[in-house]
TORPA-4810 file (N, C-alpha, C, O; in nm, 3 decimals):
<nodes>
NODE_1_0.085_-0.118_0.000_0.000_0.000_0.000_0.090_0.124_0.000_0.190_0.129_0.071_M
NODE_2_0.052_0.220_-0.079_0.132_0.340_-0.087_0.121_0.422_0.040_0.025_0.410_0.116_E
NODE_3_0.220_0.506_0.061_0.223_0.589_0.182_0.106_0.687_0.181_0.046_0.713_0.286_I
NODE_4_0.074_0.742_0.064_-0.036_0.838_0.056_-0.169_0.772_0.093_-0.252_0.834_0.159_Q
NODE_5_-0.190_0.648_0.052_-0.314_0.579_0.087_-0.321_0.551_0.236_-0.428_0.558_0.295_E
NODE_6_-0.207_0.519_0.299_-0.205_0.498_0.443_-0.239_0.627_0.516_-0.311_0.625_0.616_K
NODE_7_-0.187_0.740_0.467_-0.218_0.869_0.529_-0.366_0.901_0.516_-0.429_0.948_0.611_D
NODE_8_-0.421_0.877_0.398_-0.562_0.904_0.376_-0.649_0.814_0.463_-0.748_0.859_0.519_T
NODE_9_-0.611_0.689_0.474_-0.686_0.596_0.558_-0.680_0.637_0.705_-0.780_0.628_0.776_L
NODE_10_-0.563_0.682_0.750_-0.550_0.727_0.888_-0.638_0.849_0.912_-0.706_0.857_1.015_F
NODE_11_-0.638_0.946_0.820_-0.722_1.065_0.837_-0.870_1.032_0.832_-0.950_1.092_0.904_L
NODE_12_-0.909_0.935_0.747_-1.049_0.892_0.742_-1.090_0.829_0.874_-1.198_0.856_0.925_M
NODE_13_-1.004_0.744_0.928_-1.035_0.680_1.055_-1.041_0.782_1.167_-1.126_0.773_1.256_T
NODE_14_-0.951_0.879_1.165_-0.951_0.985_1.265_-1.078_1.070_1.255_-1.136_1.107_1.358_L
NODE_15_-1.122_1.100_1.134_-1.246_1.177_1.117_-1.366_1.096_1.164_-1.458_1.151_1.225_A
NODE_16_-1.366_0.967_1.135_-1.476_0.883_1.182_-1.478_0.875_1.335_-1.584_0.876_1.396_A
NODE_17_-1.361_0.867_1.396_-1.353_0.866_1.543_-1.406_0.997_1.600_-1.477_0.997_1.701_F
NODE_18_-1.372_1.110_1.536_-1.424_1.239_1.581_-1.574_1.247_1.567_-1.642_1.304_1.652_G
NODE_19_-1.627_1.190_1.460_-1.772_1.189_1.441_-1.840_1.103_1.547_-1.947_1.138_1.597_A
NODE_20_-1.778_0.990_1.582_-1.834_0.905_1.689_-1.832_0.980_1.820_-1.930_0.976_1.895_V
NODE_21_-1.724_1.048_1.850_-1.713_1.122_1.975_-1.815_1.237_1.981_-1.884_1.254_2.081_L
NODE_22_-1.824_1.315_1.872_-1.917_1.428_1.871_-2.062_1.381_1.876_-2.143_1.438_1.950_A
NODE_23_-2.096_1.280_1.800_-2.234_1.233_1.803_-2.265_1.162_1.934_-2.380_1.162_1.978_S
NODE_24_-2.165_1.103_1.996_-2.185_1.043_2.127_-2.217_1.148_2.233_-2.302_1.127_2.319_G
NODE_25_-2.147_1.261_2.225_-2.176_1.370_2.318_-2.315_1.428_2.293_-2.386_1.463_2.388_L
NODE_26_-2.353_1.439_2.166_-2.487_1.489_2.135_-2.594_1.389_2.177_-2.703_1.426_2.218_A
NODE_27_-2.561_1.261_2.165_-2.657_1.158_2.202_-2.688_1.159_2.351_-2.793_1.113_2.394_A
NODE_28_-2.596_1.212_2.429_-2.619_1.223_2.572_-2.740_1.311_2.600_-2.814_1.286_2.696_F
NODE_29_-2.761_1.414_2.518_-2.874_1.505_2.538_-2.996_1.469_2.454_-3.110_1.484_2.498_L
NODE_30_-2.972_1.421_2.333_-3.083_1.390_2.241_-3.063_1.249_2.186_-3.040_1.233_2.066_Q
NODE_31_-3.072_1.150_2.269_-3.034_1.015_2.231_-3.128_0.952_2.130_-3.083_0.867_2.052_W
NODE_32_-3.255_0.988_2.128_-3.349_0.926_2.035_-3.316_0.965_1.890_-3.330_0.884_1.799_I
NODE_33_-3.274_1.089_1.870_-3.247_1.138_1.736_-3.107_1.098_1.690_-3.088_1.061_1.574_V
NODE_34_-3.010_1.107_1.778_-2.870_1.096_1.739_-2.814_0.955_1.752_-2.711_0.925_1.692_V
NODE_35_-2.877_0.869_1.827_-2.823_0.735_1.848_-2.806_0.654_1.719_-2.703_0.588_1.704_L
NODE_36_-2.901_0.656_1.625_-2.877_0.582_1.500_-2.757_0.637_1.421_-2.685_0.560_1.358_P
NODE_37_-2.737_0.769_1.426_-2.621_0.827_1.359_-2.492_0.780_1.424_-2.395_0.747_1.355_L
NODE_38_-2.490_0.775_1.555_-2.371_0.729_1.627_-2.340_0.585_1.592_-2.224_0.551_1.569_T
NODE_39_-2.439_0.502_1.589_-2.418_0.360_1.556_-2.369_0.346_1.412_-2.279_0.267_1.384_I
NODE_40_-2.429_0.422_1.321_-2.389_0.415_1.181_-2.246_0.459_1.158_-2.172_0.396_1.083_G
NODE_41_-2.206_0.567_1.222_-2.069_0.616_1.206_-1.970_0.519_1.271_-1.860_0.499_1.219_V
NODE_42_-2.008_0.461_1.383_-1.921_0.363_1.447_-1.900_0.241_1.357_-1.789_0.191_1.345_F
NODE_43_-2.008_0.195_1.294_-1.995_0.083_1.200_-1.911_0.121_1.079_-1.835_0.039_1.028_L
NODE_44_-1.924_0.246_1.032_-1.844_0.293_0.921_-1.696_0.298_0.959_-1.610_0.266_0.877_L
NODE_45_-1.667_0.337_1.082_-1.529_0.340_1.129_-1.470_0.199_1.130_-1.356_0.178_1.087_M
NODE_46_-1.547_0.103_1.178_-1.500_-0.035_1.182_-1.482_-0.088_1.040_-1.383_-0.156_1.011_I
NODE_47_-1.577_-0.058_0.952_-1.568_-0.102_0.813_-1.445_-0.044_0.745_-1.376_-0.114_0.670_L
NODE_48_-1.416_0.083_0.769_-1.298_0.146_0.711_-1.171_0.079_0.760_-1.077_0.058_0.682_T
NODE_49_-1.167_0.045_0.887_-1.049_-0.022_0.941_-1.033_-0.163_0.884_-0.922_-0.205_0.852_Y
NODE_50_-1.143_-0.235_0.871_-1.136_-0.372_0.822_-1.102_-0.380_0.673_-1.042_-0.478_0.629_L
NODE_51_-1.141_-0.279_0.597_-1.113_-0.278_0.454_-0.977_-0.220_0.421_-0.950_-0.183_0.307_L
NODE_52_-0.891_-0.211_0.522_-0.760_-0.150_0.505_-0.683_-0.215_0.390_-0.624_-0.145_0.308_N
NODE_53_-0.683_-0.345_0.384_-0.607_-0.417_0.281_-0.691_-0.445_0.158_-0.638_-0.496_0.059_R
NODE_54_-0.817_-0.416_0.160_-0.905_-0.456_0.049_-0.961_-0.338_-0.027_-1.072_-0.347_-0.081_K
NODE_55_-0.890_-0.229_-0.034_-0.933_-0.117_-0.116_-1.026_-0.020_-0.046_-1.125_0.022_-0.105_G
NODE_56_-0.996_0.017_0.076_-1.082_0.110_0.148_-1.082_0.248_0.083_-1.182_0.319_0.087_A
NODE_57_-0.970_0.283_0.024_-0.960_0.415_-0.040_-1.056_0.422_-0.159_-1.127_0.521_-0.176_I
NODE_58_-1.057_0.319_-0.241_-1.146_0.318_-0.357_-1.292_0.312_-0.313_-1.378_0.377_-0.374_H
NODE_59_-1.320_0.236_-0.209_-1.456_0.230_-0.156_-1.501_0.367_-0.106_-1.614_0.409_-0.133_F
NODE_60_-1.414_0.437_-0.035_-1.452_0.568_0.019_-1.466_0.671_-0.092_-1.552_0.759_-0.084_S
NODE_61_-1.384_0.662_-0.196_-1.399_0.754_-0.308_-1.531_0.732_-0.381_-1.598_0.828_-0.418_E
NODE_62_-1.569_0.607_-0.400_-1.698_0.578_-0.463_-1.814_0.624_-0.375_-1.912_0.680_-0.423_N
NODE_63_-1.802_0.599_-0.244_-1.907_0.642_-0.151_-1.918_0.794_-0.149_-2.028_0.849_-0.142_A
NODE_64_-1.804_0.863_-0.156_-1.806_1.009_-0.159_-1.873_1.060_-0.285_-1.951_1.155_-0.280_E
NODE_65_-1.844_0.998_-0.398_-1.906_1.039_-0.524_-2.057_1.022_-0.518_-2.131_1.112_-0.557_T
NODE_66_-2.104_0.907_-0.469_-2.248_0.884_-0.461_-2.313_0.975_-0.358_-2.427_1.018_-0.378_W
NODE_67_-2.244_1.006_-0.250_-2.300_1.098_-0.151_-2.313_1.238_-0.208_-2.410_1.308_-0.179_A
NODE_68_-2.215_1.281_-0.289_-2.224_1.414_-0.350_-2.337_1.419_-0.452_-2.408_1.519_-0.461_M
NODE_69_-2.354_1.313_-0.529_-2.464_1.309_-0.626_-2.599_1.312_-0.553_-2.689_1.385_-0.594_I
NODE_70_-2.612_1.235_-0.447_-2.735_1.234_-0.369_-2.763_1.371_-0.306_-2.877_1.418_-0.305_L
NODE_71_-2.659_1.435_-0.254_-2.674_1.569_-0.196_-2.718_1.669_-0.301_-2.805_1.753_-0.275_T
NODE_72_-2.661_1.662_-0.420_-2.701_1.752_-0.528_-2.847_1.731_-0.565_-2.920_1.828_-0.587_L
NODE_73_-2.891_1.607_-0.572_-3.031_1.578_-0.604_-3.123_1.632_-0.496_-3.229_1.687_-0.527_I
NODE_74_-3.084_1.618_-0.370_-3.166_1.670_-0.260_-3.172_1.821_-0.264_-3.279_1.879_-0.242_V
NODE_75_-3.060_1.888_-0.292_-3.060_2.035_-0.304_-3.151_2.080_-0.418_-3.228_2.175_-0.402_F
NODE_76_-3.143_2.012_-0.532_-3.228_2.049_-0.646_-3.376_2.031_-0.610_-3.458_2.117_-0.640_I
NODE_77_-3.408_1.919_-0.545_-3.547_1.896_-0.505_-3.593_1.998_-0.402_-3.707_2.043_-0.406_A
NODE_78_-3.505_2.037_-0.310_-3.542_2.136_-0.209_-3.568_2.271_-0.273_-3.664_2.339_-0.236_A
NODE_79_-3.484_2.313_-0.369_-3.506_2.441_-0.434_-3.633_2.439_-0.519_-3.706_2.538_-0.524_F
NODE_80_-3.659_2.329_-0.585_-3.784_2.318_-0.663_-3.904_2.328_-0.570_-4.002_2.395_-0.601_I
NODE_81_-3.896_2.261_-0.456_-4.007_2.263_-0.361_-4.025_2.401_-0.298_-4.138_2.446_-0.280_Y
NODE_82_-3.914_2.468_-0.265_-3.923_2.599_-0.200_-3.968_2.711_-0.294_-4.044_2.799_-0.254_L
NODE_83_-3.921_2.707_-0.418_-3.948_2.816_-0.510_-4.046_2.780_-0.621_-4.040_2.838_-0.729_Y
NODE_84_-4.134_2.687_-0.594_-4.234_2.651_-0.694_-4.340_2.762_-0.700_-4.368_2.827_-0.599_R
NODE_85_-4.399_2.781_-0.816_-4.506_2.882_-0.824_-4.629_2.836_-0.746_-4.662_2.717_-0.742_P
NODE_86_-4.693_2.932_-0.687_-4.810_2.900_-0.604_-4.935_2.890_-0.686_-5.043_2.864_-0.632_V
</nodes>
């Protein structure tokens, strides 16, 4: 594995750990809303660690691409819904 991929994997795992920590703190106050997010991010952190040798970088790049496409579609739908003629 290249050094750059190891660095990227380390930063991804660190970001996932930060998300688990932040959502865990939020779950302390609003556990019904935030608990599924905390569990999902924790599973994503474990998945990223386990896919270390099996192409985690390519998986995360594909997931990022699909997340950006989905976000763009949601933004377009939100603007259509907000600014539709009455």
